[in-house]
C-alpha positions in Angstrom: 11.8 -16.2 -35.6 9.6 -19.2 -36.2 8.8 -19.5 -32.5 7.9 -15.8 -32.4 5.5 -16.1 -35.3 3.8 -19.2 -33.8 3.5 -17.5 -30.4 2.0 -14.4 -32.0 -0.5 -16.5 -34.1 -1.5 -18.4 -31.0 -2.1 -15.2 -29.0 -4.1 -13.8 -31.9 -6.3 -16.9 -32.2 -6.9 -16.9 -28.4 -7.8 -13.2 -28.4 -10.2 -13.7 -31.3 -11.9 -16.6 -29.7 -12.3 -14.7 -26.4 -14.1 -11.9 -28.3 -16.4 -14.5 -30.1 -17.2 -16.2 -26.7 -18.0 -12.8 -25.1 -20.3 -11.9 -28.0 -22.0 -15.2 -27.8 -22.6 -14.7 -24.1 -23.9 -11.2 -24.7 -26.3 -12.5 -27.4 -27.7 -15.1 -25.0 -28.1 -12.7 -22.1 -30.1 -10.3 -24.4 -32.7 -13.1 -24.7 -33.2 -13.5 -20.9 -35.8 -11.0 -19.5 -34.3 -11.3 -16.0 -31.1 -9.7 -17.3 -32.7 -6.8 -19.2 -32.1 -3.2 -18.2 -35.7 -2.3 -17.7 -35.0 1.3 -16.6 -33.2 1.9 -19.9 -35.9 0.2 -21.8 -38.6 2.5 -20.4 -36.3 5.5 -21.0 -35.9 4.5 -24.7 -39.7 4.0 -25.1 -40.4 7.5 -23.9 -37.5 9.1 -25.9 -38.3 7.4 -29.1 -42.1 7.4 -29.2 -42.3 10.5 -31.4 -38.9 10.3 -33.0 -38.5 9.4 -36.6 -35.2 8.2 -37.9 -34.1 7.3 -41.5 -33.4 5.2 -43.4 -34.3 2.7 -40.7 -36.9 3.6 -38.0 -35.5 3.4 -34.5 -37.6 1.6 -32.0 -37.0 0.8 -28.3 -36.0 -2.8 -27.5 -34.7 -4.4 -24.2 -31.0 -5.2 -23.8 -28.8 -6.5 -21.0 -27.0 -3.8 -18.9 -23.9 -2.6 -20.5 -21.2 0.1 -20.5 -20.5 1.4 -23.9 -20.4 5.1 -25.0 -20.5 6.2 -28.6 -20.1 9.5 -30.5 -20.4 11.1 -33.9 -18.3 14.0 -35.1 -19.2 16.0 -38.3 -16.4 17.9 -40.0 -15.6 19.8 -43.2 -12.4 20.4 -45.1 -11.2 21.7 -48.5 -8.6 20.5 -51.0 -7.8 23.6 -53.1 -11.3 24.8 -54.0 -13.0 21.4 -53.6 -15.2 21.0 -50.6 -15.7 17.8 -48.5 -18.2 17.1 -45.8 -17.6 14.1 -43.4 -18.8 12.5 -40.3 -16.9 10.1 -38.0 -18.5 7.6 -35.7 -16.9 5.6 -32.9 -16.5 4.7 -29.3 -15.9 7.1 -26.4 -13.4 5.1 -24.4 -12.2 5.9 -20.8 -8.5 6.4 -20.7 -6.0 5.5 -17.9 -6.3 9.0 -16.4 -10.1 8.8 -16.3 -10.6 11.1 -19.3 -12.5 9.9 -22.3 -10.8 9.6 -25.7 -12.4 8.9 -29.1 -11.8 5.6 -30.9 -12.9 6.3 -34.5 -14.4 3.3 -36.2 -16.3 4.5 -39.3 -15.7 7.7 -41.3 -17.9 8.7 -44.2 -16.9 11.6 -46.4 -18.8 13.2 -49.4 -17.3 15.4 -52.1 -19.6 18.4 -52.3 -18.0 20.3 -55.2 -17.8 24.0 -54.2 -20.5 23.9 -51.6 -20.4 23.8 -47.8 -22.7 21.1 -46.4 -23.3 19.9 -42.9 -23.3 16.1 -42.8 -25.4 14.5 -40.1 -26.0 10.9 -38.9 -27.2 8.8 -36.0 -25.0 6.5 -34.0 -26.4 4.0 -31.5 -25.0 2.0 -28.6 -28.0 -0.3 -27.9 -26.4 -3.1 -30.0 -23.3 -2.9 -27.8 -20.6 -3.9 -28.3 -21.5 -3.5 -31.9 -21.5 0.1 -33.3 -24.5 0.9 -35.5 -24.8 4.1 -37.6 -27.2 5.4 -40.2 -28.1 8.7 -42.0 -29.2 10.5 -45.1 -27.5 12.9 -47.4 -29.2 15.1 -50.0 -26.7 16.5 -52.5 -27.4 16.6 -56.3 -28.7 13.0 -55.6 -30.1 11.5 -52.5 -27.9 9.1 -50.5 -28.7 6.8 -47.6 -26.3 4.8 -45.5 -26.3 2.3 -42.8 -23.3 0.6 -41.1 -22.3 -1.8 -38.4 -18.9 -2.4 -36.8 -18.1 -5.3 -34.6 -15.4 -5.7 -31.9 -13.8 -8.3 -34.2 -12.6 -5.4 -36.3 -15.1 -6.4 -39.0 -18.3 -4.9 -40.3 -20.0 -3.2 -43.3 -21.0 0.3 -44.4 -23.7 0.3 -47.1 -24.2 3.5 -49.2 -27.1 3.3 -51.7 -26.6 -0.5 -51.8 -22.9 -0.3 -52.4 -21.3 -2.3 -49.6 -17.9 -1.6 -48.1 -16.2 -4.3 -46.0 -14.6 -2.3 -43.1 -11.8 -4.9 -42.7 -10.2 -3.3 -45.8 -10.6 0.4 -44.7 -12.7 2.3 -42.3 -12.6 5.7 -44.2 -15.0 5.9 -47.1 -15.1 8.7 -49.7 -18.1 9.2 -52.0 -17.8 11.3 -55.1 -21.3 11.9 -56.6 -21.9 12.4 -60.3 -24.7 14.4 -61.8 -26.1 11.3 -63.6 -27.0 9.6 -60.3 -23.9 7.5 -60.3 -20.9 7.9 -57.9 -17.2 7.1 -57.6 -15.7 6.0 -54.3 -12.5 5.4 -52.4 -11.9 3.2 -49.4 -8.9 4.1 -47.3 -7.1 2.5 -44.4 -6.2 5.9 -43.1 -8.1 6.7 -39.8 -7.5 8.7 -36.7 -5.7 6.8 -33.9 -7.1 6.9 -30.4 -6.6 10.3 -28.9 -5.1 11.8 -32.1 -6.0 15.4 -32.9 -8.6 15.2 -35.7 -7.0 18.0 -37.6 -3.9 15.8 -38.1 -6.1 13.1 -39.7 -7.7 15.7 -42.0 -4.3 17.0 -42.9 -3.3 13.6 -44.1 -6.5 13.4 -46.2 -5.6 16.7 -47.8 -2.3 15.3 -49.2 -3.6 11.8 -50.0 -2.6 11.1 -53.7 -5.6 8.7 -54.2 -8.0 11.4 -53.2 -6.4 13.9 -55.5 -6.5 11.5 -58.4 -10.2 10.8 -57.8 -10.8 14.6 -57.7 -9.3 14.9 -61.2 -11.5 12.1 -62.5 -14.8 13.5 -61.0 -14.1 17.1 -62.1 -13.4 16.1 -65.7 
């Protein structure tokens, strides 16, 4: 048993160090003009010249060539008569059969009382292999968020200056109050790679912590 634990720890440390080394190499290469993807840079300059993004403005910048596809997926669901609007961000990974499967990395969900609301947000791959997201939500109070997820399974999501360390849960619930305050939940529950998203939502519907928070916010 001790040998197994030591072996597993050694493998984990080596794997973590390999990720750090690859990120360090990537960071250095992004500083070398000869390694820049200039075609992509020109494409971004044209695409972004008249585009406004919030809360942070999105400008074109050169990066090393990379292969990293990202996605966002808005969704809605109800628990009894209470409405929720969410958006999930992640990586679009190529599977063994050549088909792409979603790897969800950050999920943000707002309680919207009894109203349907379409949540939107931007996800960007130019900081690859870091996933970067941002967006705005206008409910009874305005909300802005920005997040970054690293390949080390670390990162942060910041909502109106409340920071969530993603190592402790990648699904964030926001429960707005009418006095410009809000409650929140951070859950470890998230869709596995290739899992049907409706199965993930079904688990949220029966989550006791979400139901307890609903009782608090609806008092």
